[in-house]
N, C-alpha and C positions, 0 to 999 in steps of 0.2 A: 334739238331741231337743227336740221341741216340748212345753213343760210349762206354758204360760200358763194354760190352762183348768183350774179346780179339778175339773171333771167328769171329766177324764182320770184324776185320782187316784182318784176314787170309782168310776169304771169299772174301773180296775185292781184295786181291792179286791174288787169284785163278781166279776171273773174269777178272782181267787185263791180266793174262797169256793167257786165252782163247781168249781175244781180240787181243793180239799180234800174236797168232798162226793164227787167221783168217786173219790178215793183211798180214802176211808172205805168206800164201797160196794164197791169192789174188794176191800178187806180182808175184808169180810163174806163175799163170794163165795169167796175163797181159804180162809177158815176153815171154811166150810160144805162145801167140796169136797175135804177132805183124804182120801186123796191126790187130786190133780187129774187126772182122767182120765175116760174114758167118754163115751158119746153123751148127747145132751140128754135123751132119754127116761129115762135111768137116774139123772138128777140130781134132787135134791129140788126140789119146787116153789118153796120159799122161795129157794133158790139161783138158780134160773132167773129169778125175779122181780127179785132184787137185781142180777143180771147185766144184765138189760135196763135198769134205771135207772142202773147204772154206765156203760153205753154212752151213755145219754142225757145224763148229767151231763158225761161226758168230751167228747162231741161238742159239747155246748153251750159248754164252756170253750174248745175249739179254734176254733169259729166266732167267739166273742167275741174271742179272741186275734187273729184276722185284723183285727178292727176296731182293736185296739190298735196292731198293726203298721202299719196304714195311717195311723191318726190321729197316731202319734208320728213316723213316718218315721225309725225307729230300727232299727239292726242287731240290737239286743237283742230287739226285738219279733219280727223275722223268724226269729231263732234259736229263740225260744220256740215260734213257730208251727211251724217245721220239726220240732222235738222232739215237739210234740203230734200232728202228722200221722203221723209214723213210729210213735209210741206207739200211736195208734189202729189202725194196720195190724197191729202186733204183737199187739194185743188181739183181733184177729179170730179167730173160732172155728177156722177151718181151720189157721191158723198155730199157734194155741195148742195144738191137739190134735196137730199134727205134731211140734212142738218145745216140749213143755210147760215143761221146765226153762229152756232158753235164752231163749225168748220171754217167759216169766214174769219172769225176772230183768231183762231189758232193758226190759220193759214197766214194771216198778217204777222202774227207774233213770231212764228218759226222763220218766216222770210227775213225778219230783222235779225234773228239769232244767227242765221246763215250769213247774212251780210256782215254782222259784227265779227264773226269768226274770220272771214276773209280780210276785213280791215286789220284785225289783230295780226294776222299772218303777214300782211303787206308791211305793217310797221316793223315787225320783228325780222324782216328780211331786208330792210333798208340799210343804206350805207351808214347813216347816223347811228343806227342801233349797233352795227358791227364795230363801230369805232369805240364803243364802250360808254357807260353812263358818266354824266357830269354831276356829281353828287351835290345835293342840297340838304340842309338840316330841316327835318320835319318837326317843328315845335308847336304846330297848331293843336287845339283841342276843340272838336275832334280832329284827329290827324288828317293830313292831306291824303295819306294812303287809304284811310277809311272813306273819305269823301270821293276818292277815285273810283271806289266801288259803287258808292251811292248815286253818283251822277248818271252813269249809263243805265243803272237800274230804274231810276225814276223817269228817265227819258223813255225807256222801254215800256214802263207802265203807262206813260202818256200816249204812246203809239197804240197800245192795247185799248185804252179807253176811247181813243179816236176810232179805232176799228169797231168797237162795240157800239158806238153811236152810228157809224155808217151802216151797220147791219141791224139797227133798230133794237139792240139789246139793252142799251142804256140811253139816258137823256144826255144832252150836250153839256149840262151844267157840271158834270164830273170832269169832263175833258177840259172845260174852261178853268175850273178851280185848280186842277193839277197843273195846268199850264203856268199859272202864276207861281206855283211852288218851283217848278222846273226853271223858269226864268230867273227867279231869285237865287236859287242854289248855284246855277251856272254862272251868273254874273258875279256872285261873291267869290267863287273859286277862280274864275278867269281874271277878274280885276286884281285879286291878290297876287296871282302868279305874274301878271304883266307888270305890276308895280314893284314887287319884291325881287323879281329875277329878270330885269329888262334885257340882260345880255345872255340869258340862257339860250343855247342854240336850238333846243327842241321844245321846252316847256312853254316859252313865250309864244312862238308861232302857233303851237297847237291851241293855246288858250285864246289867242286872237281869232283864229279860224272858228273855234266853237262859239265864241261870243257873237261874232258877226252872223254866222249861220242861224243861231238861235234867235237873234233879233229879227232877222228876215222871216223866220218861221212863225214867230208870234204875230208879226204884221200880216202875214198871209192868212193866219188863222182868223184874225178879226175881219179881214177882207172876205174870206169865205163865208163867215157867219152873216156878214152884211149882204152878200150876194144871195144867200139862201132866203133872206127876208124879202129881198126885192124881186127876185126872179124865180121861175119854176126850177125844180131840182135838176131836170135834165137839160136846162138851157145852156148854151155855150159858155156864158159867163160863169156859171156855177161849176160846170165841168172843168173848165180851165183852171180856176182858182183852187178847186178841190185837188186836182192832180198836182198842181204846183205845191200845195200844202203837204201832200203825201211825200212828194219828192224831197222837199227841204226837211221834212221830218226824218226821212231816212238818212239824209246827210247829217242831220243833228246827232242822230244816234251813232253814226260812224265816227263823227268828230269827237263825241264823248268817249267812245271806246279808245280812240287813238290817244286822247289826252290822258285817260285813266292808265293806259299801259305805260305811257311816258312817265307819269307820276310814280307809279309803282317801281319803275326801273331806276329812276334818278333820286327819289326822295328816300332819305334814311332818318330814322328816329334820333332824337337827341340822345347823348350819352346816358342820361338818367333813365329815359324811356327804354333804351336797349338793355340797361342793367336790370331793369325790372322785368 
């Protein structure tokens, strides 16, 4: 991967910002169109407007991702670009109306994969990355390197379960149950890194950011659930909390990807583990 130019890092951050904006606008559309169905003429004007800008932001992010893929000559860039293209196809009105539940869930899933790829590129083009790893001994069982893969995977599952609930494919209980698992796993990993490596220049900050964002995300999740009990689904209170919940969920996934990459980059197995 070509990482010499600092502009690649700044460019990746801008692409990530466009992706987040697209996700937030999509969450607004989803919240305004519960249940999601019906011709465009029957949809609220606000929803149609947000949907237009959602497509604009998403299309912009995909086009910019093409620049990243070409500029970096990286497989990760092409994977992200492929996810973005397929995601855009799934977001098309014809497919969304024909298969609202399936296309909606996959649309949300691929958007996160796209965002995760951009976050990974942003981390790997940063100055801290180019300065080289600061090694730590990975003596955990299971290993930190294994947990580094498990954390973003379970966060991605959580986002998928949330999308399945929003599109009426699953009940909310699965989303709530997995949220407790996500919170527990993230806090265990984050607290360990913060306490054991308080001076590490990348692992500690990444762990703190992930722990803080996850805590906010969980609180917003309970707030959203409470708003759904107290108010109609399309009320401003529910729409605002739902959109914020989706927004922080995206940030949680991005932060988990960033921490996972830093763990894989800096952690090395103990001599015994490496010998085996």
